[in-house]
LUMPA-513765 format. One record per residue (C-alpha): residue number from 0; x negated, y, z negated; residue in three letters. Coordinates in nm, 3 decimals. Each point is the difference from the previous one (the first is absolute). Example, Ala and Ser with C-alpha at 12.3 -4.5 7.8 and 13.67 -1.06 7.14 Angstrom:
! LUMPA-513765
PT  pos     east    north       up  code
PT    0   -1.230   -0.450   -0.780   ALA
PT    1   -0.137    0.344    0.066   SER
***
This chain:
! LUMPA-513765
PT  pos     east    north       up  code
PT    0   -0.287    0.600   -2.880   MET
PT    1   -0.223    0.050    0.304   LEU
PT    2    0.303    0.103    0.209   GLN
PT    3    0.082    0.281   -0.243   SER
PT    4   -0.361    0.119    0.003   GLN
PT    5    0.000    0.016    0.380   ILE
PT    6    0.322    0.204    0.008   ILE
PT    7   -0.118    0.239   -0.272   ASN
PT    8   -0.325    0.092    0.177   VAL
PT    9    0.124    0.024    0.358   LEU
PT   10   -0.101    0.312    0.196   PRO
PT   11    0.363    0.098    0.064   HIS
PT   12   -0.062    0.294    0.230   ARG
PT   13   -0.213   -0.212    0.236   ILE
PT   14    0.241   -0.294    0.004   ILE
PT   15    0.298    0.233    0.048   ALA
PT   16   -0.173    0.145    0.307   SER
PT   17   -0.056   -0.355    0.129   LEU
PT   18    0.369   -0.072   -0.062   TRP
PT   19    0.088    0.276    0.245   ALA
PT   20   -0.288   -0.060    0.241   LYS
PT   21    0.044   -0.157    0.341   GLN
PT   22   -0.203   -0.303    0.098   GLU
PT   23   -0.265   -0.002    0.274   THR
PT   24    0.110   -0.264    0.246   ARG
PT   25   -0.275   -0.194    0.171   ILE
PT   26   -0.019   -0.202    0.320   SER
PT   27   -0.199   -0.301    0.110   LEU
PT   28   -0.249    0.234    0.166   SER
PT   29   -0.077    0.146   -0.344   HIS
PT   30   -0.090   -0.351   -0.120   LEU
PT   31   -0.223   -0.097    0.291   SER
PT   32   -0.360    0.089    0.081   LYS
PT   33   -0.059    0.229    0.294   LEU
PT   34   -0.225   -0.260    0.162   ASN
PT   35   -0.162   -0.329   -0.091   THR
PT   36   -0.341    0.165   -0.049   LEU
PT   37    0.134    0.258   -0.246   ASN
PT   38   -0.043   -0.119   -0.358   GLU
PT   39    0.175    0.303   -0.148   GLN
PT   40    0.316   -0.079   -0.193   GLN
PT   41    0.333    0.069    0.172   PRO
PT   42    0.159    0.331   -0.096   ALA
PT   43    0.274   -0.153   -0.217   ALA
PT   44   -0.237   -0.216   -0.204   THR
PT   45   -0.237    0.267   -0.132   THR
PT   46   -0.008    0.046   -0.380   PRO
PT   47    0.107    0.364    0.034   ALA
PT   48    0.313   -0.086    0.199   PHE
PT   49    0.096   -0.291   -0.225   ILE
PT   50   -0.042    0.200   -0.322   CYS
PT   51    0.215    0.280    0.145   ASN
PT   52    0.269   -0.213    0.164   GLU
PT   53    0.066   -0.294   -0.231   LEU
PT   54    0.113    0.211   -0.301   PRO
PT   55    0.271    0.151    0.223   THR
PT   56    0.121   -0.341    0.111   ARG
PT   57   -0.007   -0.141   -0.352   TYR
PT   58    0.210    0.298   -0.111   THR
PT   59    0.246   -0.072    0.281   HIS
PT   60    0.035   -0.352   -0.136   MET
PT   61    0.094    0.154   -0.334   LEU
PT   62    0.253    0.224    0.175   ARG
PT   63    0.166   -0.308    0.145   LEU
PT   64    0.009   -0.163   -0.343   LEU
PT   65    0.156    0.316   -0.142   SER
PT   66    0.315   -0.076    0.202   THR
PT   67    0.072   -0.300   -0.225   LEU
PT   68    0.251    0.028   -0.283   SER
PT   69   -0.130    0.095   -0.348   PRO
PT   70    0.072   -0.355   -0.115   GLU
PT   71   -0.208   -0.147    0.284   ALA
PT   72   -0.286    0.240   -0.072   LEU
PT   73   -0.016   -0.132   -0.356   GLN
PT   74   -0.059   -0.359    0.115   SER
PT   75   -0.345   -0.128   -0.099   PRO
PT   76   -0.110   -0.079    0.358   ILE
PT   77    0.100    0.339    0.144   ILE
PT   78   -0.165    0.186   -0.287   ARG
PT   79   -0.318   -0.205    0.031   HIS
PT   80   -0.020    0.066    0.375   VAL
PT   81    0.066    0.372   -0.047   ALA
PT   82   -0.270    0.031   -0.265   HIS
PT   83   -0.238   -0.196    0.222   SER
PT   84    0.054    0.249    0.283   TYR
PT   85   -0.049    0.295   -0.236   LEU
PT   86   -0.331   -0.139   -0.118   ARG
PT   87   -0.112   -0.069    0.358   ASP
PT   88    0.084    0.360    0.092   ILE
PT   89   -0.221    0.122   -0.283   CYS
PT   90   -0.277   -0.236    0.113   THR
PT   91    0.005    0.143    0.352   LEU
PT   92    0.020    0.361   -0.119   LEU
PT   93   -0.298   -0.032   -0.233   HIS
PT   94   -0.281    0.223    0.134   PRO
PT   95   -0.267   -0.261   -0.064   SER
PT   96    0.153   -0.255    0.238   LEU
PT   97   -0.113    0.179    0.315   LYS
PT   98   -0.353    0.025   -0.141   GLU
PT   99   -0.033   -0.366   -0.096   THR
PT  100   -0.214   -0.250    0.192   SER
PT  101    0.148   -0.172    0.308   PRO
PT  102   -0.002   -0.336   -0.177   LYS
PT  103    0.181    0.136   -0.305   ALA
PT  104    0.252    0.180    0.222   PHE
PT  105    0.070   -0.324    0.187   THR
PT  106    0.052   -0.181   -0.331   ASN
PT  107    0.250    0.264   -0.109   VAL
PT  108    0.193   -0.028    0.327   LEU
PT  109   -0.005   -0.380   -0.019   SER
PT  110    0.161    0.027   -0.343   ASP
PT  111    0.255    0.248    0.134   LEU
PT  112    0.083   -0.237    0.286   ARG
PT  113    0.050   -0.286   -0.246   GLN
PT  114    0.228    0.211   -0.221   ARG
PT  115    0.195    0.124    0.302   GLN
PT  116    0.062   -0.359    0.105   THR
PT  117    0.109   -0.097   -0.351   THR
PT  118    0.223    0.306   -0.039   ASN
PT  119    0.184   -0.060    0.328   LEU
PT  120    0.069   -0.362   -0.095   ILE
PT  121    0.117    0.108   -0.346   ARG
PT  122    0.239    0.251    0.156   LEU
PT  123    0.152   -0.278    0.210   LYS
PT  124    0.069   -0.203   -0.313   TYR
PT  125    0.148    0.302   -0.179   ALA
PT  126    0.216    0.138    0.280   LEU
PT  127    0.127   -0.329    0.141   LEU
PT  128    0.136   -0.092   -0.343   SER
PT  129    0.231    0.301    0.027   SER
PT  130    0.340   -0.011    0.168   SER
PT  131   -0.023    0.357    0.128   SER
PT  132    0.116    0.059    0.358   THR
PT  133   -0.295    0.233    0.060   ASN
PT  134   -0.261   -0.266   -0.075   THR
PT  135   -0.066   -0.088    0.365   THR
PT  136   -0.056    0.362    0.106   THR
PT  137   -0.214    0.072   -0.305   LEU
PT  138   -0.212   -0.311    0.057   LEU
PT  139   -0.045    0.089    0.367   ASP
PT  140   -0.124    0.349   -0.093   ASN
PT  141   -0.225   -0.134   -0.276   ILE
PT  142   -0.146   -0.258    0.239   ASN
PT  143   -0.055    0.267    0.266   THR
PT  144   -0.203    0.226   -0.229   ILE
PT  145   -0.154   -0.291   -0.190   GLY
PT  146   -0.118   -0.172    0.317   THR
PT  147   -0.164    0.323    0.116   GLY
PT  148   -0.184    0.028   -0.333   ILE
PT  149   -0.110   -0.362    0.014   TYR
PT  150   -0.124    0.023    0.360   LEU
PT  151   -0.195    0.319   -0.075   LEU
PT  152   -0.174   -0.166   -0.295   LEU
PT  153   -0.052   -0.323    0.189   ASP
PT  154   -0.152    0.174    0.299   GLN
PT  155   -0.256    0.177   -0.218   TYR
PT  156   -0.097   -0.321   -0.181   VAL
PT  157   -0.014   -0.188    0.330   SER
PT  158   -0.225    0.257    0.167   PHE
PT  159   -0.229    0.031   -0.301   ASP
PT  160   -0.043   -0.377   -0.033   SER
PT  161   -0.053   -0.049    0.376   ASN
PT  162    0.299   -0.233    0.035   GLN
PT  163    0.059    0.123    0.356   ASN
PT  164    0.372    0.042   -0.063   ASP
PT  165    0.023    0.370    0.078   HIS
PT  166    0.219    0.131    0.281   ALA
PT  167   -0.175   -0.098    0.324   GLN
PT  168    0.065   -0.124    0.355   PRO
PT  169    0.125   -0.360   -0.024   ILE
PT  170    0.133   -0.267    0.235   ARG
PT  171    0.362   -0.071   -0.101   PRO
PT  172    0.005   -0.345    0.160   GLU
PT  173   -0.293   -0.112   -0.214   GLN
PT  174    0.173    0.119   -0.318   ILE
PT  175    0.321   -0.176    0.110   ALA
PT  176   -0.176   -0.336    0.038   HIS
PT  177   -0.164    0.035   -0.342   GLU
PT  178    0.326    0.102   -0.172   ALA
PT  179    0.200   -0.288    0.149   VAL
PT  180   -0.272   -0.250   -0.089   SER
PT  181   -0.017    0.129   -0.358   ASP
PT  182    0.378   -0.011   -0.039   ALA
PT  183    0.017   -0.363    0.120   ARG
PT  184   -0.286   -0.095   -0.230   HIS
PT  185    0.170    0.164   -0.300   THR
PT  186    0.327   -0.188    0.060   LEU
PT  187   -0.180   -0.327    0.067   SER
PT  188   -0.192    0.030   -0.326   THR
PT  189    0.308    0.096   -0.201   ALA
PT  190    0.236   -0.269    0.130   PHE
PT  191   -0.245   -0.267    0.118   ASN
PT  192    0.186   -0.048    0.326   THR
PT  193   -0.046    0.055    0.370   LYS
PT  194    0.069    0.357    0.103   ILE
PT  195    0.139    0.093    0.345   PRO
PT  196   -0.232    0.186    0.232   THR
PT  197    0.061    0.352    0.125   ILE
PT  198   -0.075    0.039    0.369   GLU
PT  199   -0.178    0.333    0.059   ILE
PT  200    0.061    0.150    0.345   ILE
PT  201   -0.247    0.275    0.097   GLU
PT  202    0.050    0.046    0.372   LYS
PT  203    0.182    0.334   -0.042   ASP
PT  204   -0.251    0.141   -0.247   MET
PT  205   -0.247    0.258    0.135   PRO
PT  206   -0.362   -0.053   -0.098   ARG
PT  207   -0.054    0.348   -0.143   GLU
PT  208   -0.057   -0.005   -0.377   PRO
PT  209    0.218    0.193   -0.244   ILE
PT  210   -0.122    0.205   -0.297   THR
PT  211    0.137   -0.159   -0.315   TYR
PT  212   -0.102   -0.147   -0.336   ILE
PT  213   -0.075   -0.372    0.062   PRO
PT  214    0.130   -0.126   -0.336   SER
PT  215    0.324    0.198    0.032   VAL
PT  216    0.085   -0.138    0.345   LEU
PT  217   -0.097   -0.348   -0.120   HIS
PT  218    0.229    0.034   -0.303   ARG
PT  219    0.297    0.114    0.211   ILE
PT  220   -0.034   -0.287    0.248   LEU
PT  221   -0.078   -0.250   -0.276   TYR
PT  222    0.315    0.087   -0.195   GLU
PT  223    0.223   -0.006    0.309   THR
PT  224   -0.146   -0.339    0.098   SER
PT  225    0.071   -0.137   -0.347   LEU
PT  226    0.353    0.137    0.020   LEU
PT  227    0.064   -0.175    0.332   ALA
PT  228   -0.166   -0.328   -0.100   LEU
PT  229    0.164   -0.048   -0.340   LYS
PT  230    0.347   -0.096    0.134   PRO
PT  231   -0.163   -0.281    0.200   HIS
PT  232   -0.153   -0.135   -0.321   VAL
PT  233    0.278    0.077   -0.249   LEU
PT  234    0.298   -0.023    0.235   GLY
PT  235    0.305   -0.222   -0.073   PRO
PT  236   -0.049   -0.369    0.044   LYS
PT  237    0.187   -0.181    0.276   ALA
PT  238    0.331   -0.145   -0.122   SER
PT  239    0.121   -0.180    0.308   GLY
PT  240   -0.101   -0.144    0.335   TRP
PT  241    0.085    0.327    0.178   LEU
PT  242   -0.230    0.196   -0.230   ASP
PT  243   -0.277   -0.253    0.055   TRP
PT  244    0.049    0.028    0.377   LEU
PT  245   -0.012    0.380   -0.017   ARG
PT  246   -0.318   -0.001   -0.210   ARG
PT  247   -0.160   -0.258    0.228   ASP
PT  248    0.080    0.219    0.302   PHE
PT  249   -0.165    0.299   -0.172   ARG
PT  250   -0.314   -0.204   -0.064   ARG
PT  251   -0.032   -0.069    0.372   GLN
PT  252   -0.044    0.366    0.088   ARG
PT  253   -0.194    0.286   -0.160   PRO
PT  254    0.212    0.118   -0.290   THR
PT  255   -0.208    0.310   -0.072   LEU
PT  256   -0.181    0.237    0.232   SER
PT  257   -0.172    0.336   -0.041   MET
PT  258   -0.017    0.217    0.309   ARG
PT  259   -0.251    0.287    0.006   LEU
PT  260    0.060    0.287    0.237   PHE
PT  261   -0.075    0.369    0.031   GLY
PT  262   -0.088    0.301    0.207   GLY
PT  263   -0.204    0.319   -0.017   PRO
PT  264    0.194    0.145   -0.294   THR
PT  265    0.107   -0.297   -0.214   SER
PT  266   -0.028   -0.374   -0.057   ILE
PT  267    0.257   -0.253   -0.112   GLY
PT  268    0.036   -0.345   -0.153   PHE
PT  269    0.316   -0.207    0.041   ARG
PT  270    0.023   -0.313   -0.215   LEU
PT  271    0.290   -0.230    0.093   GLU
PT  272    0.124   -0.301   -0.196   SER
PT  273    0.284   -0.248    0.042   THR
PT  274    0.082    0.017   -0.371   GLU
PT  275    0.187    0.266   -0.192   GLN
PT  276   -0.206    0.198   -0.250   LEU
PT  277    0.047   -0.059   -0.372   ILE
PT  278    0.207    0.297   -0.118   THR
PT  279   -0.155    0.018   -0.348   THR
PT  280   -0.339    0.066    0.163   ASP
PT  281    0.129    0.327    0.149   LEU
PT  282    0.093    0.193   -0.315   VAL
PT  283   -0.198    0.173   -0.274   HIS
PT  284   -0.129   -0.251   -0.252   ASP
PT  285   -0.273   -0.050   -0.257   ILE
PT  286   -0.312   -0.174    0.133   PRO
PT  287    0.058   -0.374    0.034   ARG
PT  288   -0.194   -0.289    0.145   ASP
PT  289    0.131   -0.218    0.284   LEU
PT  290    0.193   -0.215   -0.249   LEU
PT  291    0.183    0.304   -0.137   GLY
PT  292   -0.187    0.010   -0.332   ILE
PT  293   -0.104    0.348   -0.127   PRO
PT  294   -0.366    0.025    0.093   SER
PT  295   -0.133    0.262   -0.244   CYS
PT  296    0.203    0.025   -0.323   PRO
PT  297   -0.321    0.095   -0.183   SER
PT  298    0.039    0.360    0.122   VAL
PT  299    0.288    0.044   -0.245   LEU
PT  300   -0.251    0.010   -0.284   SER
PT  301   -0.051    0.359   -0.115   THR
PT  302   -0.308   -0.093   -0.203   ILE
PT  303   -0.244   -0.115    0.266   LEU
PT  304    0.005    0.067    0.374   ASP
PT  305   -0.022   -0.304    0.225   ASP
PT  306   -0.345    0.008    0.165   ARG
PT  307    0.069   -0.282    0.245   SER
PT  308   -0.110    0.088    0.356   PRO
PT  309    0.302   -0.196    0.126   MET
PT  310    0.225    0.286   -0.111   LEU
PT  311   -0.096    0.196    0.312   HIS
PT  312    0.134   -0.267    0.232   THR
PT  313    0.303   -0.053   -0.225   THR
PT  314    0.095    0.367    0.029   LEU
PT  315    0.019   -0.016    0.380   LEU
PT  316    0.198   -0.322    0.032   THR
PT  317    0.348   -0.030    0.145   GLY
PT  318    0.212    0.150    0.274   TRP
PT  319    0.052    0.336   -0.172   ARG
PT  320   -0.375    0.050   -0.046   ALA
PT  321   -0.068   -0.089    0.364   ALA
PT  322    0.274    0.238    0.114   LYS
PT  323   -0.148    0.276   -0.216   GLN
PT  324   -0.351   -0.056    0.135   LEU
PT  325    0.125    0.001    0.359   ALA
PT  326    0.185    0.330   -0.037   SER
PT  327   -0.278    0.176   -0.192   HIS
PT  328   -0.165    0.134    0.316   TRP
PT  329    0.295    0.023    0.233   GLY
PT  330    0.056   -0.371    0.072   GLY
PT  331    0.322   -0.195   -0.025   HIS
PT  332    0.078   -0.353   -0.118   LEU
PT  333    0.349   -0.144    0.029   ASP
PT  334    0.183   -0.330    0.041   HIS
PT  335    0.316   -0.154    0.142   VAL
PT  336    0.117   -0.330   -0.144   SER
PT  337    0.319   -0.205    0.037   ALA
PT  338    0.103   -0.353   -0.080   ASP
PT  339   -0.014   -0.219    0.311   GLY
PT  340   -0.181    0.267    0.203   LEU
PT  341   -0.331    0.010   -0.184   GLY
PT  342   -0.194    0.316   -0.076   SER
PT  343   -0.222    0.260    0.159   THR
PT  344   -0.252    0.218   -0.184   LEU
PT  345   -0.131    0.305    0.182   TYR
PT  346   -0.301    0.215   -0.086   LEU
PT  347   -0.089    0.318    0.188   ALA
PT  348   -0.314    0.207   -0.066   LEU
PT  349   -0.097    0.334    0.150   ASP
PT  350   -0.345    0.034    0.155   ARG
PT  351   -0.036    0.363   -0.108   ASP
PT  352   -0.235    0.003   -0.304   PRO
PT  353    0.086    0.363   -0.076   SER
PT  354    0.354   -0.080   -0.121   LEU
PT  355    0.023    0.098   -0.366   VAL
PT  356    0.127   -0.236   -0.263   GLU
PT  357    0.362   -0.030   -0.105   ARG
PT  358    0.094    0.175   -0.325   TYR
PT  359    0.330    0.068   -0.187   PRO
PT  360    0.117    0.360    0.021   THR
PT  361    0.305    0.017   -0.230   SER
PT  362   -0.189    0.090   -0.316   PHE
PT  363    0.183    0.314   -0.109   VAL
PT  364    0.351   -0.144   -0.037   LYS
PT  365   -0.132   -0.321   -0.151   ALA
PT  366   -0.211    0.160   -0.272   SER
PT  367    0.285    0.233   -0.102   GLU
PT  368    0.222   -0.294   -0.092   GLN
PT  369   -0.164   -0.050   -0.339   LEU
PT  370    0.044    0.370   -0.083   LEU
PT  371    0.371   -0.020    0.081   ARG
PT  372    0.039   -0.297   -0.231   GLN
PT  373   -0.178    0.190   -0.277   GLN
PT  374    0.193    0.322    0.066   GLY
PT  375   -0.316    0.200    0.075   ARG
PT  376    0.052    0.091    0.364   LEU
PT  377    0.046    0.367   -0.091   SER
PT  378   -0.351    0.003   -0.150   ALA
PT  379   -0.164   -0.010    0.341   ILE
PT  380   -0.190    0.321    0.062   GLY
PT  381   -0.049    0.212    0.306   VAL
PT  382   -0.313   -0.161    0.140   THR
PT  383   -0.048   -0.362    0.099   SER
PT  384   -0.280   -0.039   -0.256   VAL
PT  385    0.233    0.120   -0.275   GLN
PT  386    0.264   -0.244    0.115   ALA
PT  387   -0.257   -0.279    0.013   ALA
PT  388   -0.114    0.081   -0.355   ALA
PT  389    0.357   -0.038   -0.128   VAL
PT  390    0.049   -0.326    0.191   GLN
PT  391   -0.332   -0.132   -0.129   LEU
PT  392    0.094    0.082   -0.360   ASP
PT  393    0.336   -0.173    0.045   ALA
PT  394   -0.175   -0.310    0.129   PHE
PT  395   -0.261   -0.002   -0.278   LEU
PT  396    0.280    0.037   -0.251   TYR
PT  397    0.182   -0.299    0.153   ALA
PT  398   -0.304   -0.230   -0.028   ILE
PT  399   -0.120    0.127   -0.336   SER
PT  400   -0.012   -0.209   -0.316   ASP
PT  401    0.244    0.231   -0.178   GLN
PT  402    0.273    0.103    0.245   PRO
PT  403    0.214    0.146   -0.282   GLN
PT  404   -0.169    0.339    0.031   THR
PT  405   -0.098    0.191    0.308   TRP
PT  406   -0.365   -0.012    0.092   TYR
PT  407   -0.158    0.343   -0.042   GLU
PT  408   -0.288    0.106    0.217   ARG
PT  409   -0.323    0.097   -0.173   GLN
PT  410   -0.303    0.174    0.144   SER
PT  411   -0.319   -0.203    0.014   HIS
PT  412   -0.339    0.058    0.146   HIS
PT  413    0.007   -0.202    0.322   HIS
PT  414   -0.346   -0.153   -0.027   SER
PT  415    0.067   -0.112   -0.357   VAL
PT  416    0.342   -0.133    0.097   SER
PT  417   -0.138   -0.205    0.289   LEU
PT  418   -0.281   -0.139   -0.213   MET
PT  419    0.243   -0.104   -0.272   ALA
PT  420    0.242   -0.156    0.248   ALA
PT  421   -0.259   -0.194    0.195   VAL
PT  422   -0.217   -0.099   -0.293   GLY
PT  423   -0.362   -0.100    0.023   ASN
PT  424    0.046   -0.254    0.281   THR
***
């Protein structure tokens, strides 16, 4: 099998060092151009940085997966995702990648972005089918690292294709109007009904722009608008004259409003609604459309990867995705909702573009869990690289095709190993 071939030719010493290596956290300033006349790529989107940084982050994703039970690691989806990450690590470590043409490099990163999207959706399907109490924490950590990987890839592809979606000074009020309009249009198309308006109040918003990624801010405000609008469309029907009177009273006044405000250090958005939020929209879930139907079951196929461009938008849908995006660079998204009192959604963003991204830090204890279950904790050596090598071998054993025998490390020439793992593509 291809998975066995990848495992057998892995450059173990290099991947073990990545297992123990710390990530390089980036900020919005690393993703933005120094000035509008400078055509040089931002520091965090250069091929050299991406080829050095992404293997570390992919390995951290594997470290998170290593905290699953041996039974969970033998599930087809988890194994397929793990092998996909191992192959992508080999792709990025291959010496020829840095020397390839810009167009070919962009094609490789576009493929990596597509696989990252597919893998994150697959992990949601796999982990949410488990009844483990640690699923929420694990998914939050996976989404934190996974979102950082996706944004790094997306920013490179965006800059290279001149999509003008890199980190840049933007007007938040303009993004807010576009996000609200798009959310109302989406609901109107899906349910073929009149959608309430959201009154946008800008009088407390300073006119200074904020450095941010336009599509990320749009996605956050779009998802929060959908969340607030859905109860008005899918809410309970009136059952008596008192309910009809109450609903008629609500129609006579603005039922939703978004207030924009801010100062020299931060900006805020407060979205208020007279309806209580739908509780099932606030928890981890597989991607679904507005009717609640799973929107991308094709990703469960382990034969062919789904190449649909809609997967990118599907990955970032829902309250949990919006909350993750908001907190990635020091922001905060929260809500208060109660029956009879309505709901309030609050988004705060810092103006400082030098704030580094959020990243999980509890790797050591988590990655030792698998070794405890296998009774190999005493095999950890003196140095962190030695410990990482043992943890890596334990993980490779857990996802191998033949878990009856321990996986033994073999020495391989790194260039040959990478060539065999990546193939001729």
